[in-house]
N, CA, C and O atoms as CSV, one atom per row, in Angstrom:
chain,resi,resn,atom,element,x,y,z
A,1,UNK,N,N,1.296,164.280,135.167
A,1,UNK,CA,C,2.531,163.100,134.748
A,1,UNK,C,C,3.595,163.326,135.745
A,1,UNK,O,O,3.894,164.415,136.234
A,2,UNK,N,N,4.126,162.197,135.989
A,2,UNK,CA,C,5.387,162.210,136.751
A,2,UNK,C,C,6.476,162.130,135.713
A,2,UNK,O,O,6.472,161.820,134.522
A,3,UNK,N,N,7.379,162.499,136.528
A,3,UNK,CA,C,8.752,163.056,135.781
A,3,UNK,C,C,9.489,161.679,135.282
A,3,UNK,O,O,10.379,161.825,134.444
A,4,UNK,N,N,9.263,160.684,135.621
A,4,UNK,CA,C,9.906,159.257,135.052
A,4,UNK,C,C,8.990,159.044,133.718
A,4,UNK,O,O,9.438,158.762,132.607
A,5,UNK,N,N,7.668,159.227,134.040
A,5,UNK,CA,C,6.827,159.037,132.755
A,5,UNK,C,C,7.189,160.234,131.524
A,5,UNK,O,O,7.159,159.983,130.319
A,6,UNK,N,N,7.468,161.325,132.008
A,6,UNK,CA,C,8.002,162.218,130.820
A,6,UNK,C,C,9.161,161.926,130.341
A,6,UNK,O,O,9.316,162.042,129.125
A,7,UNK,N,N,10.318,161.451,131.213
A,7,UNK,CA,C,11.609,160.844,130.790
A,7,UNK,C,C,11.476,159.579,129.792
A,7,UNK,O,O,12.214,159.485,128.811
A,8,UNK,N,N,10.576,158.693,130.070
A,8,UNK,CA,C,10.542,157.376,129.470
A,8,UNK,C,C,9.658,157.663,128.127
A,8,UNK,O,O,9.955,157.054,127.100
A,9,UNK,N,N,8.669,158.505,128.134
A,9,UNK,CA,C,8.217,158.654,126.849
A,9,UNK,C,C,9.081,159.459,125.780
A,9,UNK,O,O,9.123,159.290,124.562
A,10,UNK,N,N,9.929,160.615,126.775
A,10,UNK,CA,C,10.760,161.411,125.838
A,10,UNK,C,C,11.722,160.239,125.022
A,10,UNK,O,O,11.812,160.196,123.795
A,11,UNK,N,N,12.376,159.359,125.906
A,11,UNK,CA,C,13.187,158.327,125.187
A,11,UNK,C,C,12.417,157.347,123.950
A,11,UNK,O,O,13.073,156.878,123.020
A,12,UNK,N,N,11.096,157.150,124.088
A,12,UNK,CA,C,10.508,156.584,123.146
A,12,UNK,C,C,10.297,157.484,121.954
A,12,UNK,O,O,10.267,156.925,120.857
A,13,UNK,N,N,10.140,158.840,122.002
A,13,UNK,CA,C,10.185,159.586,120.954
A,13,UNK,C,C,11.516,159.947,120.510
A,13,UNK,O,O,11.671,160.115,119.300
A,14,UNK,N,N,12.376,160.076,121.190
A,14,UNK,CA,C,13.858,159.832,120.567
A,14,UNK,C,C,14.295,158.869,119.819
A,14,UNK,O,O,15.038,159.028,118.850
A,15,UNK,N,N,13.822,157.718,120.260
A,15,UNK,CA,C,14.149,156.387,119.389
A,15,UNK,C,C,13.487,156.266,117.979
A,15,UNK,O,O,13.992,155.918,116.911
A,16,UNK,N,N,12.085,156.692,118.310
A,16,UNK,CA,C,11.387,156.755,116.905
A,16,UNK,C,C,11.789,157.808,115.813
A,16,UNK,O,O,11.686,157.675,114.593
A,17,UNK,N,N,12.282,158.915,116.535
A,17,UNK,CA,C,12.765,159.852,115.713
A,17,UNK,C,C,14.229,159.670,115.174
A,17,UNK,O,O,14.618,160.245,114.157
A,18,UNK,N,N,15.123,158.716,116.029
A,18,UNK,CA,C,16.443,158.266,115.250
A,18,UNK,C,C,16.214,157.642,113.957
A,18,UNK,O,O,16.977,157.787,113.002
A,19,UNK,N,N,14.997,156.846,113.938
A,19,UNK,CA,C,14.620,155.885,112.771
A,19,UNK,C,C,14.170,156.833,111.510
A,19,UNK,O,O,14.559,156.649,110.357
A,20,UNK,N,N,13.260,157.905,111.939
A,20,UNK,CA,C,13.043,158.972,111.015
A,20,UNK,C,C,14.100,159.702,110.320
A,20,UNK,O,O,14.004,160.008,109.131
A,21,UNK,N,N,15.294,160.037,111.188
A,21,UNK,CA,C,16.391,161.014,110.879
A,21,UNK,C,C,17.409,160.143,110.054
A,21,UNK,O,O,17.997,160.631,109.090
A,22,UNK,N,N,17.571,159.062,110.387
A,22,UNK,CA,C,18.569,158.405,109.676
A,22,UNK,C,C,18.674,158.390,108.102
A,22,UNK,O,O,19.810,158.359,107.629
A,23,UNK,N,N,17.861,158.404,107.461
A,23,UNK,CA,C,18.096,158.252,106.044
A,23,UNK,C,C,18.308,159.951,105.717
A,23,UNK,O,O,18.639,160.104,104.541
A,24,UNK,N,N,18.239,160.761,106.190
A,24,UNK,CA,C,18.192,162.227,105.766
A,24,UNK,C,C,19.693,162.635,105.341
A,24,UNK,O,O,20.668,162.644,106.093
A,25,UNK,N,N,19.670,162.927,104.156
A,25,UNK,CA,C,21.001,163.382,103.607
A,25,UNK,C,C,22.174,162.174,103.275
A,25,UNK,O,O,23.338,162.421,102.961
A,26,UNK,N,N,21.661,160.997,103.403
A,26,UNK,CA,C,22.784,159.970,103.083
A,26,UNK,C,C,23.090,160.110,101.848
A,26,UNK,O,O,22.103,160.230,101.122
A,27,UNK,N,N,24.415,160.148,101.164
A,27,UNK,CA,C,25.112,159.851,100.213
A,27,UNK,C,C,25.973,158.630,100.172
A,27,UNK,O,O,26.605,158.245,101.156
A,28,UNK,N,N,25.983,158.030,99.015
A,28,UNK,CA,C,26.916,156.472,98.904
A,28,UNK,C,C,28.239,157.278,98.375
A,28,UNK,O,O,28.313,158.461,98.041
A,29,UNK,N,N,29.294,156.241,98.402
A,29,UNK,CA,C,30.472,156.740,97.910
A,29,UNK,C,C,30.488,156.968,96.491
A,29,UNK,O,O,31.343,157.697,95.987
A,30,UNK,N,N,29.531,156.351,95.762
A,30,UNK,CA,C,29.424,156.582,94.119
A,30,UNK,C,C,28.934,157.946,94.250
A,30,UNK,O,O,29.612,158.825,93.719
A,31,UNK,N,N,27.746,158.311,94.940
A,31,UNK,CA,C,27.466,159.926,94.755
A,31,UNK,C,C,28.527,160.970,95.023
A,31,UNK,O,O,28.693,161.964,94.316
A,32,UNK,N,N,29.348,160.617,96.276
A,32,UNK,CA,C,30.439,161.466,96.412
A,32,UNK,C,C,31.613,161.276,95.155
A,32,UNK,O,O,32.558,162.063,95.116
A,33,UNK,N,N,31.531,160.599,94.527
A,33,UNK,CA,C,32.517,160.506,93.177
A,33,UNK,C,C,33.624,159.398,93.719
A,33,UNK,O,O,34.725,159.581,93.200
A,34,UNK,N,N,33.582,158.476,94.492
A,34,UNK,CA,C,34.572,157.642,94.860
A,34,UNK,C,C,33.982,156.366,94.472
A,34,UNK,O,O,33.017,156.249,93.716
A,35,UNK,N,N,34.735,155.243,95.139
A,35,UNK,CA,C,34.449,153.810,95.003
A,35,UNK,C,C,34.275,153.274,96.676
A,35,UNK,O,O,35.075,153.658,97.529
A,36,UNK,N,N,33.235,152.432,96.973
A,36,UNK,CA,C,33.081,152.008,97.959
A,36,UNK,C,C,34.221,151.032,98.431
A,36,UNK,O,O,34.572,150.175,97.620
A,37,UNK,N,N,34.898,151.079,99.789
A,37,UNK,CA,C,35.661,150.247,100.284
A,37,UNK,C,C,35.488,148.833,99.998
A,37,UNK,O,O,34.283,148.609,99.882
A,38,UNK,N,N,36.107,147.907,99.855
A,38,UNK,CA,C,36.227,146.493,99.651
A,38,UNK,C,C,35.369,146.008,100.984
A,38,UNK,O,O,35.499,146.535,102.088
A,39,UNK,N,N,34.506,144.955,100.702
A,39,UNK,CA,C,33.457,144.450,101.672
A,39,UNK,C,C,32.190,145.404,102.181
A,39,UNK,O,O,31.340,144.981,102.965
A,40,UNK,N,N,32.182,146.636,101.674
A,40,UNK,CA,C,31.086,147.305,102.021
A,40,UNK,C,C,30.200,147.300,100.843
A,40,UNK,O,O,30.596,147.189,99.683
A,41,UNK,N,N,28.865,147.439,101.250
A,41,UNK,CA,C,27.906,147.262,100.293
A,41,UNK,C,C,27.844,148.389,99.364
A,41,UNK,O,O,28.524,149.342,99.744
A,42,UNK,N,N,27.347,148.528,98.471
A,42,UNK,CA,C,27.287,149.709,97.464
A,42,UNK,C,C,26.178,150.949,97.763
A,42,UNK,O,O,25.979,151.941,97.061
A,43,UNK,N,N,25.573,150.606,98.928
A,43,UNK,CA,C,24.299,151.539,99.336
A,43,UNK,C,C,24.777,152.005,100.530
A,43,UNK,O,O,23.933,152.666,101.136
A,44,UNK,N,N,26.299,151.846,101.328
A,44,UNK,CA,C,26.623,152.152,102.555
A,44,UNK,C,C,26.687,153.538,102.547
A,44,UNK,O,O,26.639,154.022,101.416
A,45,UNK,N,N,26.793,154.425,103.590
A,45,UNK,CA,C,26.971,155.876,103.470
A,45,UNK,C,C,28.574,156.073,103.159
A,45,UNK,O,O,29.390,155.211,103.483
A,46,UNK,N,N,28.883,157.100,102.602
A,46,UNK,CA,C,30.009,157.627,102.312
A,46,UNK,C,C,31.005,157.924,103.785
A,46,UNK,O,O,32.186,157.653,104.003
A,47,UNK,N,N,29.943,158.602,104.659
A,47,UNK,CA,C,30.661,158.924,105.704
A,47,UNK,C,C,29.472,159.125,106.761
A,47,UNK,O,O,28.379,159.385,106.259
A,48,UNK,N,N,29.548,159.031,108.300
A,48,UNK,CA,C,28.534,158.993,109.156
A,48,UNK,C,C,28.969,159.767,110.410
A,48,UNK,O,O,29.957,159.505,111.096
A,49,UNK,N,N,28.175,160.659,110.586
A,49,UNK,CA,C,28.349,161.681,111.784
A,49,UNK,C,C,27.137,161.623,112.729
A,49,UNK,O,O,26.065,162.217,112.628
A,50,UNK,N,N,27.642,160.605,113.846
A,50,UNK,CA,C,26.665,160.519,114.979
A,50,UNK,C,C,26.199,161.639,115.592
A,50,UNK,O,O,25.057,161.635,116.050
A,51,UNK,N,N,27.135,162.924,115.706
A,51,UNK,CA,C,26.793,163.953,116.453
A,51,UNK,C,C,25.559,164.710,115.726
A,51,UNK,O,O,24.517,165.168,116.196
A,52,UNK,N,N,26.060,164.671,114.415
A,52,UNK,CA,C,24.623,165.464,113.483
A,52,UNK,C,C,23.225,164.689,113.508
A,52,UNK,O,O,22.095,165.173,113.441
A,53,UNK,N,N,23.612,163.358,113.621
A,53,UNK,CA,C,22.179,162.829,113.527
A,53,UNK,C,C,21.705,162.915,114.952
A,53,UNK,O,O,20.518,163.192,115.119
A,54,UNK,N,N,22.467,162.716,115.998
A,54,UNK,CA,C,21.893,162.995,117.257
A,54,UNK,C,C,21.015,164.401,117.507
A,54,UNK,O,O,19.904,164.543,118.017
A,55,UNK,N,N,21.813,165.241,117.029
A,55,UNK,CA,C,21.177,166.729,117.074
A,55,UNK,C,C,20.035,166.862,116.282
A,55,UNK,O,O,19.155,167.583,116.753
A,56,UNK,N,N,19.819,166.317,115.132
A,56,UNK,CA,C,18.684,166.109,114.359
A,56,UNK,C,C,17.420,165.536,114.941
A,56,UNK,O,O,16.275,165.987,114.895
A,57,UNK,N,N,17.991,164.195,115.624
A,57,UNK,CA,C,17.170,163.576,116.175
A,57,UNK,C,C,16.502,164.060,117.398
A,57,UNK,O,O,15.388,163.643,117.716
A,58,UNK,N,N,17.166,164.943,118.104
A,58,UNK,CA,C,17.051,165.554,119.530
A,58,UNK,C,C,16.085,166.520,119.085
A,58,UNK,O,O,15.081,166.636,119.788
A,59,UNK,N,N,16.197,167.307,117.957
A,59,UNK,CA,C,15.144,168.328,117.667
A,59,UNK,C,C,13.927,168.174,117.324
A,59,UNK,O,O,12.978,168.898,117.627
A,60,UNK,N,N,13.925,166.728,116.348
A,60,UNK,CA,C,12.850,166.425,115.984
A,60,UNK,C,C,11.748,165.924,117.160
A,60,UNK,O,O,10.547,166.195,117.156
A,61,UNK,N,N,12.378,165.224,118.041
A,61,UNK,CA,C,11.798,164.500,119.279
A,61,UNK,C,C,11.482,165.546,120.133
A,61,UNK,O,O,10.371,165.518,120.662
A,62,UNK,N,N,12.199,166.418,120.361
A,62,UNK,CA,C,11.566,167.777,121.188
A,62,UNK,C,C,10.422,168.380,120.713
A,62,UNK,O,O,9.568,168.757,121.515
A,63,UNK,N,N,10.280,168.525,119.532
A,63,UNK,CA,C,9.005,169.038,118.684
A,63,UNK,C,C,7.875,168.137,119.051
A,63,UNK,O,O,6.874,168.485,119.677
A,64,UNK,N,N,8.207,166.619,118.475
A,64,UNK,CA,C,6.989,165.826,118.701
A,64,UNK,C,C,6.666,165.434,120.129
A,64,UNK,O,O,5.512,165.075,120.363
A,65,UNK,N,N,7.444,165.458,120.985
A,65,UNK,CA,C,7.030,165.470,122.435
A,65,UNK,C,C,6.558,166.709,122.877
A,65,UNK,O,O,5.803,166.597,123.843
A,66,UNK,N,N,6.742,167.814,122.507
A,66,UNK,CA,C,6.157,169.095,122.823
A,66,UNK,C,C,4.858,168.912,122.279
A,66,UNK,O,O,4.012,169.314,123.077
A,67,UNK,N,N,4.410,168.496,121.308
A,67,UNK,CA,C,3.105,168.443,120.730
A,67,UNK,C,C,2.395,167.491,121.466
A,67,UNK,O,O,1.285,167.767,121.919
A,68,UNK,N,N,2.989,166.249,121.656
A,68,UNK,CA,C,2.234,165.270,122.592
A,68,UNK,C,C,1.935,165.897,123.916
A,68,UNK,O,O,0.795,165.854,124.379
A,69,UNK,N,N,2.964,166.501,124.563
A,69,UNK,CA,C,2.520,166.952,125.961
A,69,UNK,C,C,1.686,168.106,126.038
A,69,UNK,O,O,0.994,168.336,127.029
A,70,UNK,N,N,1.725,168.901,124.948
A,70,UNK,CA,C,0.325,169.876,125.047
A,70,UNK,C,C,-0.774,169.253,124.950
A,70,UNK,O,O,-1.675,169.573,125.725
A,71,UNK,N,N,-0.991,168.217,123.992
A,71,UNK,CA,C,-2.173,167.611,123.906
A,71,UNK,C,C,-2.373,167.210,125.129
A,71,UNK,O,O,-3.462,167.533,125.604
A,72,UNK,N,N,-1.547,166.507,125.898
A,72,UNK,CA,C,-2.040,165.915,127.335
A,72,UNK,C,C,-2.217,166.994,128.265
A,72,UNK,O,O,-2.586,166.680,129.397
A,73,UNK,N,N,-2.045,168.080,128.029
A,73,UNK,CA,C,-2.426,169.407,128.993
A,73,UNK,C,C,-3.645,170.021,128.713
A,73,UNK,O,O,-4.457,170.437,129.540
A,74,UNK,N,N,-3.738,170.061,127.278
A,74,UNK,CA,C,-4.944,170.937,126.784
A,74,UNK,C,C,-6.141,170.080,126.359
A,74,UNK,O,O,-7.300,170.467,126.209
A,75,UNK,N,N,-5.570,168.646,126.165
A,75,UNK,CA,C,-6.887,167.704,125.429
A,75,UNK,C,C,-7.262,168.163,124.072
A,75,UNK,O,O,-8.476,168.182,123.867
A,76,UNK,N,N,-6.574,168.499,123.201
A,76,UNK,CA,C,-6.891,168.819,121.956
A,76,UNK,C,C,-7.639,167.453,121.188
A,76,UNK,O,O,-8.710,167.428,120.582
A,77,UNK,N,N,-6.835,166.529,121.403
A,77,UNK,CA,C,-7.377,165.014,120.659
A,77,UNK,C,C,-7.291,164.086,121.913
A,77,UNK,O,O,-6.367,163.822,122.682
A,78,UNK,N,N,-8.686,163.662,121.828
A,78,UNK,CA,C,-9.066,162.601,123.050
A,78,UNK,C,C,-9.580,161.495,122.458
A,78,UNK,O,O,-9.909,161.480,121.272
A,79,UNK,N,N,-9.704,160.289,123.410
A,79,UNK,CA,C,-10.322,159.254,122.933
A,79,UNK,C,C,-11.805,159.435,122.243
A,79,UNK,O,O,-12.209,158.677,121.361
A,80,UNK,N,N,-12.535,160.505,122.746
A,80,UNK,CA,C,-13.675,160.793,122.115
A,80,UNK,C,C,-13.526,161.216,120.778
A,80,UNK,O,O,-14.400,160.865,119.986
A,81,UNK,N,N,-12.684,161.831,120.419
A,81,UNK,CA,C,-12.312,162.346,118.947
A,81,UNK,C,C,-11.868,161.209,118.174
A,81,UNK,O,O,-11.831,161.322,116.949
A,82,UNK,N,N,-11.504,160.063,118.765
A,82,UNK,CA,C,-11.081,159.065,117.547
A,82,UNK,C,C,-12.363,157.999,117.608
A,82,UNK,O,O,-12.273,156.914,117.036
A,83,UNK,N,N,-13.298,158.299,118.180
A,83,UNK,CA,C,-14.302,157.060,118.107
A,83,UNK,C,C,-15.301,157.620,116.815
A,83,UNK,O,O,-16.146,158.515,116.823
A,84,UNK,N,N,-14.888,156.802,115.814
A,84,UNK,CA,C,-15.599,156.870,114.626
A,84,UNK,C,C,-16.794,156.266,114.312
A,84,UNK,O,O,-17.482,156.467,113.311
A,85,UNK,N,N,-17.040,155.368,115.407
A,85,UNK,CA,C,-18.413,154.684,115.247
A,85,UNK,C,C,-19.574,155.420,115.639
A,85,UNK,O,O,-20.621,154.789,115.496
A,86,UNK,N,N,-19.675,156.507,116.064
A,86,UNK,CA,C,-20.860,157.322,116.312
A,86,UNK,C,C,-21.349,157.915,115.131
A,86,UNK,O,O,-22.347,158.635,115.170
């Protein structure tokens, strides 16, 4: 597998992981004991830390990509394994 392919697939895993990680630990202003700012939705997060989200996303994406790449190298699950019509 070429390095550019590895980088592109990792970016896809990172983007997918971002959407998986975003709802983790979200607390609204009401849950924090305050009132939402005027104009904000009641469900809006009280605070947002992109650094923390990016770190969690990177960890999840690295683990998932590691499993993907290990499967690519060792062939644990292949097309033949997914053919259920046999």
